C-alpha positions in Angstrom: -1.6 -62.2 99.4 -1.6 -64.8 101.8 -3.7 -68.3 101.9 -6.0 -66.8 104.4 -7.1 -63.7 102.6 -7.4 -65.8 99.7 -9.7 -68.2 101.4 -11.7 -65.0 102.6 -12.3 -63.7 99.3 -13.4 -67.1 98.1 -15.7 -67.5 100.8 -17.5 -63.7 100.2 -17.5 -64.7 96.5 -19.6 -67.5 97.0 -21.8 -66.1 99.9 -22.7 -63.3 97.5 -24.1 -65.5 94.8 -26.3 -66.9 96.8 -27.6 -65.1 99.4 -29.7 -62.9 97.4 -33.1 -61.8 98.1 -32.5 -65.4 100.1 -34.5 -64.2 103.9 -33.6 -67.0 106.8 -30.1 -67.4 105.2 -28.4 -67.2 108.6 -30.6 -68.8 110.6 -31.4 -71.9 108.3 -30.2 -75.5 110.1 -30.8 -76.9 106.5 -30.7 -75.9 103.1 -34.4 -76.3 102.5 -35.1 -73.4 104.8 -33.3 -70.8 102.7 -35.6 -68.4 101.2 -38.3 -69.4 103.5 -39.4 -66.6 106.0 -40.9 -67.4 109.1 -44.5 -66.9 110.0 -43.5 -63.5 112.0 -41.4 -62.4 109.1 -44.6 -63.0 106.9 -47.0 -60.7 109.4 -44.8 -58.2 109.3 -44.2 -57.9 105.1 -45.9 -54.8 104.1 -46.8 -57.0 101.0 -48.9 -54.1 99.0 -46.7 -51.0 97.5 -47.0 -47.6 99.2 -50.1 -45.8 97.6 -49.7 -42.5 96.0 -51.4 -39.4 97.5 -54.6 -37.8 96.3 -53.7 -34.7 93.8 -55.7 -32.2 93.3 -55.4 -30.6 90.2 -55.9 -27.3 91.8 -52.6 -27.9 93.2 -50.5 -28.2 90.0 -48.8 -25.7 89.7 -46.8 -26.7 86.4 -47.5 -30.0 85.4 -45.1 -31.2 82.2 -46.0 -34.8 80.8 -41.7 -36.3 79.4 -40.8 -38.5 77.5 -37.7 -40.9 78.1 -35.3 -44.0 76.9 -33.6 -46.3 79.3 -30.7 -47.4 77.6 -30.1 -51.0 79.6 -26.3 -50.8 78.2 -25.4 -48.2 80.7 -24.5 -49.9 84.0 -26.6 -48.2 86.5 -29.7 -49.7 84.5 -28.4 -53.6 84.7 -31.1 -54.1 87.6 -34.0 -54.1 84.8 -31.9 -56.0 82.3 -30.1 -59.0 84.3 -31.1 -62.0 84.6 -31.2 -63.2 81.0 -29.5 -66.6 81.4 -32.4 -69.0 81.9 -29.9 -71.3 84.3 -29.4 -68.6 86.8 -32.7 -67.5 86.6 -34.1 -71.0 87.5 -31.9 -71.2 90.8 -33.2 -67.9 91.8 -36.5 -65.3 92.5 -35.4 -62.8 90.7 -36.5 -62.1 86.8 -35.6 -59.3 84.4 -38.2 -56.7 84.5 -39.5 -57.7 80.1 -40.4 -61.3 81.8 -42.0 -59.5 84.9 -44.1 -58.0 82.4 -44.7 -60.6 80.0 -45.3 -63.0 82.3 -48.0 -61.4 84.2 -49.6 -60.1 80.8 -50.1 -63.5 79.9 -51.5 -64.9 83.2 -53.7 -61.8 83.1 -52.6 -59.9 86.1 -51.3 -56.9 84.1 -54.8 -56.3 81.8 -54.0 -52.1 81.4 -52.1 -52.5 77.9 -52.1 -50.1 75.0 -50.3 -49.6 71.7 -49.1 -46.3 72.6 -47.6 -43.8 75.6 -51.1 -41.4 75.0 -53.1 -45.4 76.7 -55.9 -44.5 74.4 -55.8 -47.9 72.3 -55.6 -51.4 74.5 -53.9 -54.5 72.9 -55.2 -57.6 73.9 -53.4 -60.8 74.2 -53.3 -62.2 70.9 -52.1 -58.3 69.5 -49.2 -58.3 72.3 -48.2 -62.4 70.9 -47.8 -61.4 67.2 -45.5 -58.5 67.9 -43.1 -60.8 70.8 -42.4 -62.9 67.2 -39.3 -62.5 65.0 -39.4 -63.5 61.8 -36.4 -63.9 59.6 -35.2 -66.3 56.7 -32.3 -68.6 56.5 -29.2 -68.1 54.1 -31.0 -70.4 51.7 -34.1 -68.5 51.6 -33.0 -65.2 50.9 -31.1 -67.0 47.7 -35.2 -67.6 46.8 -36.2 -64.1 47.5 -33.4 -62.7 45.9 -34.5 -64.9 42.3 -37.9 -63.4 42.8 -39.4 -66.2 44.0 -41.3 -67.7 46.8 -39.6 -68.8 49.9 -40.8 -72.0 51.2 -41.6 -72.5 54.7 -39.1 -74.5 55.8 -36.3 -71.6 55.2 -38.4 -68.8 57.1 -37.2 -69.1 61.3 -40.1 -67.5 63.6 -38.3 -67.1 67.1 -40.1 -65.5 70.5 -38.6 -62.3 71.8 -36.3 -63.2 75.3 -35.6 -60.4 77.3 -31.7 -60.3 75.9 -33.3 -58.8 72.9 -34.7 -56.0 74.2 -31.9 -53.2 74.5 -34.2 -50.4 76.3 -37.1 -49.5 78.0 -39.2 -46.0 77.2 -40.9 -44.7 79.5 -43.3 -41.8 79.8 -44.1 -39.1 82.9 -45.2 -36.3 84.6 -43.3 -33.7 86.6 -45.3 -31.5 88.6 -45.1 -29.0 91.1 -47.2 -29.6 94.3 -48.1 -26.3 95.9 -49.4 -27.6 98.9 -46.6 -29.4 99.5 -44.1 -27.0 98.1 -42.5 -29.4 96.2 -41.3 -30.7 92.8 -42.7 -34.2 91.9 -42.7 -37.5 89.7 -45.0 -39.7 88.8 -44.2 -42.5 86.2 -47.1 -42.9 84.0 -46.3 -46.0 81.7 -43.4 -48.0 80.5 -43.0 -49.8 77.1 -40.1 -52.5 76.4 -38.5 -51.4 72.9 -36.0 -53.2 71.3 -34.3 -52.0 68.0 -35.3 -51.8 64.9 -32.9 -53.9 61.9 -32.9 -51.2 59.1 -31.3 -48.4 61.2 -28.8 -50.4 63.4 -25.2 -49.2 63.0 -26.6 -45.7 62.1 -25.6 -42.3 63.6 -29.6 -42.2 64.9 -30.8 -45.8 65.8 -34.8 -46.1 65.9 -36.9 -48.5 68.4 -39.5 -50.7 67.6 -42.4 -50.1 70.9 -43.3 -53.3 71.4 -46.4 -52.0 73.9 -46.8 -50.2 76.6 -48.3 -51.1 80.0 -50.0 -48.9 82.2 -47.8 -48.2 85.1 -49.9 -47.3 87.9 -52.2 -50.3 87.5 -49.1 -52.7 87.7 -47.6 -52.0 90.6 -48.9 -55.0 92.7 -47.6 -57.0 90.1 -44.1 -55.2 90.1 -43.8 -55.1 93.7 -44.0 -58.7 94.1 -40.8 -58.5 91.6 -37.2 -58.2 93.1 -34.9 -56.2 91.6 -30.6 -56.7 92.7 -29.2 -54.0 95.1 -26.0 -53.7 94.4 -25.5 -52.2 97.7 -26.3 -55.1 100.1 -28.0 -58.4 98.7 -29.7 -58.7 101.4 -31.7 -56.0 101.2 -33.9 -55.9 98.3 -35.7 -53.5 96.4 -39.0 -53.8 94.3 -39.3 -53.2 90.9 -41.9 -50.6 91.5 -39.6 -49.2 93.8 -36.7 -48.8 91.8 -38.8 -47.2 88.7 -40.6 -44.7 91.2 -37.3 -43.9 92.9 -36.0 -43.5 89.4 -32.8 -45.1 90.4 -32.0 -45.9 86.2 -30.8 -43.4 84.2 -32.6 -42.2 81.5 -32.6 -39.6 78.2 -35.1 -37.1 77.3 -36.1 -37.9 73.7 -39.8 -35.7 74.0 -41.5 -33.2 76.0 -45.4 -32.2 75.6 -45.1 -29.0 73.3 -47.6 -27.0 70.8 -46.0 -28.6 67.9 -48.2 -32.0 68.5 -45.4 -33.8 70.8 -42.6 -33.7 68.2 -39.6 -35.6 69.0 -36.5 -33.7 70.1 -34.7 -35.5 67.2 -37.3 -33.9 64.4 -36.2 -30.5 65.1 -32.3 -31.3 66.1 -31.7 -33.4 63.1 -28.4 -35.4 62.5 -26.6 -34.2 65.5 -26.8 -36.4 68.3 -24.8 -34.2 70.5 -27.6 -31.4 70.4 -30.2 -34.0 70.7 -28.1 -34.8 74.5 -27.8 -30.8 75.2 -31.4 -30.5 74.3 -32.4 -33.6 76.5 -30.7 -31.4 79.4 -31.8 -27.9 78.8 -35.4 -29.6 79.0 -34.5 -31.4 81.9 -32.8 -28.0 83.6 -36.0 -25.9 82.4 -38.5 -28.5 84.9 -35.4 -28.3 87.8 -35.1 -24.2 87.4 -38.6 -24.0 88.2 -39.0 -25.8 91.8 -35.2 -23.7 92.4 -37.1 -20.2 90.9 -40.3 -20.9 93.3 -37.7 -20.3 96.3 -36.2 -16.9 95.1 -36.4 -13.4 97.0 
């Protein structure tokens, strides 16, 4: 590799790290103009999420509510997780999805927050903040505990959960066949950041603790204003609203609504992770096959 190619690669790498979601980059005459849109750009921007169309119950030929888990260890799901480094976040307008949700809840921009995916009981800001604190003890505190004595307050450590602690998101959505459109469609209903349960860490079937459920349709304006990273073209970033509505993520079905009181897949496919994945795929194919079977003669 000659020196010209080396310089080109270096320049390309530097430009990639600074060009994300920065408008007016190529037209700026001074660095302080980078990221500032012109009046024409601001007037032309559509700053509202694309509204959902009205769907009458009579138009739904088939409908099924599905729960999925999005593992943030998968590369395709990285836009939901990164950046988690505070220094990077300070120099960019990007935030991880967890920070977007938490900040909006604390600012009162998202109010439809619930304790479960059925959206029956609301959670107040006080309830949410109480669940976002991780309580642990130091080694010295464990010695008091093992001795059967009360642990002094100075040996109890309280840490606020951060984006780096979130390992997965749980989502619930509705697959339905619109007979007017003649098309299988999906509507996201809720999303929930989850952290691993310390009591099941290292086991074959790790459980997750649900922090809170956000009703997705009521939070679309906030998610539309937050930008996610586009691996294909950093000059054309997309929003979290677009990312989730377009299903630009990898999820595994862990529950479908059923006659057994919405029994989890792992409850009838016990201690067999491979069979659970196969059952998840079976549920997915059952929904897809419905649309395909509509066009068989």
